[in-house]
N, C-alpha and C positions, 0 to 999 in steps of 0.2 A: 618547549612553546606551550606555554598556556591560555593565551588568548586570542585571539581573532588579531592577526598585526594590523597595527593602523594603516596599511598601504591599501591593502584588501578592505578595510571594513568604508575608507575613501570610495573603492570602482564600484559601492552597493547603492545603486540608484535611490533617490529620496521617495518614500512614497508614506501613504498612512499608515497605520498598524494593518491587519487584516485580519476575522473573527474568525474562528474553525473552530468545524467539529471531526474530529478527526474518528475514520471508523478503522479498526485494525483487528487485524490474525495475528498478533503477537507475540514470539515463542521465544524462547531465555533471552534474546536479546535480538542478533538477525539483521539482515533490513529496515524492517518494523521497528526493533527497539531502538534502530541508529537513530533513525528518521523520527522518532519522541523526540532523542536528545537533542538535534539537529533543532526542531520548531521551538525545543521550550525554553532549549539554552537564545533564543532569536525573539525576549519580549519587545524588541524595539519592531520587527519587521510585523512580529506575526501574534498573536494571542490564540492561546486552544482555549474555549468554554468549555468543553469535554471529552471525552474519549469514550466512544460505543467498542466492542467486543466480539466477532465473527468468528466462526469455525471458519478454519481455513490450514494454513500451517501446523494449529491444534488446535483440539477441540477448545469451545468457547470459553468452558468455563477456567479451563486448564489455562488461559490464555489470559485472563481476568486474575489470574497468580501473577502470572511473568509480569503482565502489567504495571502490578504495585509495588514486584520487587524492584522495580524500574525507577519509579516514581522517589518510592525513598529514594533510593538511590542518590537521586537527582537533589530529595534536599530542598527544592524549591518549587514545586506544582502542585496548586491548590484545584486541578481538573479533576471533575469528579469522573467516575469511569461506570458506566454502566454493562450489565450483558447483556448480550443479545442474542441471535438465531443459534441455536447447537446446531440443525442440521439444515444443508440447503432445502431448496424449495422444493425437487423432485431428486437429484442427484444421489445415491446413496450407496455405500462399500461395494455392494455386491454386482450395483452397477458397475462400479469399478474394473472390479476382480474381472466381470463379464469381459469389458472394452481389453481388459491387460488377452486376455487368454484370446479372445476373436481377433484384435488387432493393433496390439500391443506393437511393442513393450510401452505400458506405461512409466514413467520416470520416477517420478515423485507424484504422490497421494496423497501427501500431509497426514491430517488427521485419520484419514482413512486407514491408515496403516496402521491407526491403534484403537485401541476397543473404547468407546464411549465414554467418561467416566461415570458410573454410578448417578444415581437421582439425587441422592441423599447429600452430594458433593456440591451439587449445582448452585453456585451465590444465586442472591437475589437477581430477576434481570431488569425490562424497563429498559431498554436502549432504543425499541421501537418508539413508544410512547415518550422518548425523550427527545428523539428525532425530532419527532413531529410537533412537539410541546416547541422547541427550541427555534426552527423554521418559520414558525405561525407566528411566534413571538415575538422576530427581528427580522419582517419583511425584507430581500434584496441586503443582506448584510453579512448571513452564514457563508462561509466560504466548508461545502463538503469535500474531503478528505478522504479516497477511498483507498486503501493500502492493501486490502482484501480481498473477496469475494465478495459481492454488492447484496449480500443477500438481505441484510439487514434496511438497506436503500427503496431498497426494490418491494419490499415487506411494508414501507412507510409510503411509498407513492402508491402504491395498491390500497391501502384503508385510505387515504390522502393526496385526492392526484391532484389537487388546488397545489401542494406546497413547490410543485415539480418547476411552476414558474416567481418562488416565492425562493429559490437557492441563490444566493449572488452566483456561484459557479462551481462546479467539480472540476478538483485533478486527482484524476485518480491513477496508478499500478497496473497495467489489465492488458490484454491481448495482445498480438503477434498479427503482422498483418501481411508484412513481402518476406518473410523469412519466417524460420521451424519454430516448434513450439518448446519447452521446456515441460512441461507434461507429458501429454502427450504427439505425435510426431509433428499434428496438427495445430494444437492448442497451449497454450500459455497455463500455466497452474491459475493464478486465480481465476479466469475467464468458467477453466474447465473443470473446477471444482463446482460451479452454481453458476452453467453458462445460462439458463432462465432469465435467472438475477440480472443477468448481463447485459443480456438484450432489453429486459426490461426497463433498466436503465438509458443504452443507448437510444430505445425507442426514445424516450419521454423528453419532454419540453423544460426541462433545465435550459436556462438560457446559453449559457460558457461550459463544454466539457472540454477539459487539456487533456489529451490521453498521453500516456510514458507507455508505452508499449515495449517491448523484447527487440525490436527495430533501432532505438533510442539506448535501452539498457543495454545490448550488446556491445554495446561502443563505450561504454563506461564499468570495465572489468580493474579490480580491486586485485593485487600483486603482493608477493609477499614482502617485498621492500616497500610499499604503501603499510603492510601489517603492521609492522615491525616498529615504524613512523610513533602509527599510536600507541604500538601498547608500550614502549620508552617512557610513556607519560606516568606510569604504575598510579594514576587514579580510581574511586570504584567502579567508574563507568569502564577504563580502560582496560583493568582486571578481568570484568566481565565479557568487554569484548574478547579479549586474549581467551577464554576458557570458551568462548562461544567458537571462535574462528579460526583459533589453534586448535581445539582440540577435537573440536566439535564437525561443525561445517565449515569451509572447507578443508580441514586439516591441514593448515599452514606447517605445525611442527613437526608434524610427521610428509608431508609433501609439500617439500618450496617448490616445486613446478605449480601449483594449482593456484589457481584462478578463479574467484567471484564477484558476479556483477552488484554491482551496488542498490540496484532494484529500487525499491521504494522510498528508498533516499534521492532520490533525484526529483521523487517530489517535492521535498524539504528544502530542497536547493533551488529548485525553482523559485519557492512560497519565497524563499527568503532572496534569489538576485532573480530574477527571470533573464537576464542579461546576457549569462551564464548558456542558455539555449536558442538555437538557429532554427530554420528550414522546418517552420512549424507547415502543416498543410490539412486544410479544409477539409475534411471528405464526411458521407450517410454513411454511417457502419450500423452493421447488423452484427447478430452472433447466431452460428449455426445450434442449430437445439435439435436435430435427430440424431438419435441416441444410435451413433456409428464412428465410425473412424475420423470422422469432423465432427463430429462432437466438441462445442467448448470455441471452435475457427471463428476469426474474424471475417468477415464477407460482406459487400457490398451490401447496402439498403434498400429495398424495391420502395418506395416513399410511397407505393399506394395502400402498402401494410398500416405503415404511422404516419400521415400524414402531417402531425401536427412536432415528430422529431424534430429535435435543432442538430446542426452538424456537430462533428467534434473535430477538435484542433489536436492534433497527433504532432508531437514532437519527431524529428527527424536527425537530429546532430546538436553537439554541444561541445563547451569547451573543457575536456577535460581533466586537464590539471591546474583548472580554475574552479572545477567542481570537485575534487581529490582536495584542495586545497583548504576548500571551506569544509569539507568533510570531516579530513583530518584535524581541524583547528577546533572545532566544539565538539567535536570530542574527547581530545586532548584537557580539552575547558579544566579547572577546577571551578568548584565551585563558588 
């Protein structure tokens, strides 16, 4: 199956093309890479104006290399790529190690598990300036898609607080509210990696915030049968998918019982067809930034601390068969 079936296309509600600024901690492919593929292969629904890179799964400089490789495989994107923050606002590898020893385990450390790249290998930056410039140039028109830690966006908001109200909306994967974390026991990885940044964004005046946390991500699990459908396409993207999901993580080739969440790809599925999701919940949310066992945990917001904060629409449910069909068909497409 090389294209989205006609029937599935007819099921998509009509809407104007939405302009996006995508902020990602993209690795070799993973959920960030599949999210980019889905968005860039849906020009009738969304337009990716630019891509900014942040540290999270890998260091930002390495993520920029991976993102460039994926864009070259797609052979269709003119979206510029800008390197962003290499380190979180306050969190460090040493703090992560201390947390693991005192309150652990820390199941996934992302870039903290690797040595930072030498300064000489770091590419030119410009992500923060690009975010500010783009939002100020198109007030009310850009949707920010945050797929990793929110360091870049938090810095941009600190430098230009007025841009919060000029963002059309923010769609992000991150956080966990009623389910356990996947980095620490209490916190989801993106929020755990830079809790202070996540807090700044949740406390901001961005008009609309749509959250895809672990609460809904845990209901969107890819198994080996789904993996096999995608790799059967034998395209450059599906071959990279096979290398990453099959050999690296979660390792379907050696572990046929493995399962992995679609995570960030739920954001792209929602942007392409919001009707696939249900049970949104309107909440005022905050992030615990006290260094301790709950560092990075999502908590209710004391609105006296941030009276300008807007609520979050937290997604709670989805039609997974249809979400997977969209995910599968876009990854299997030929150029």
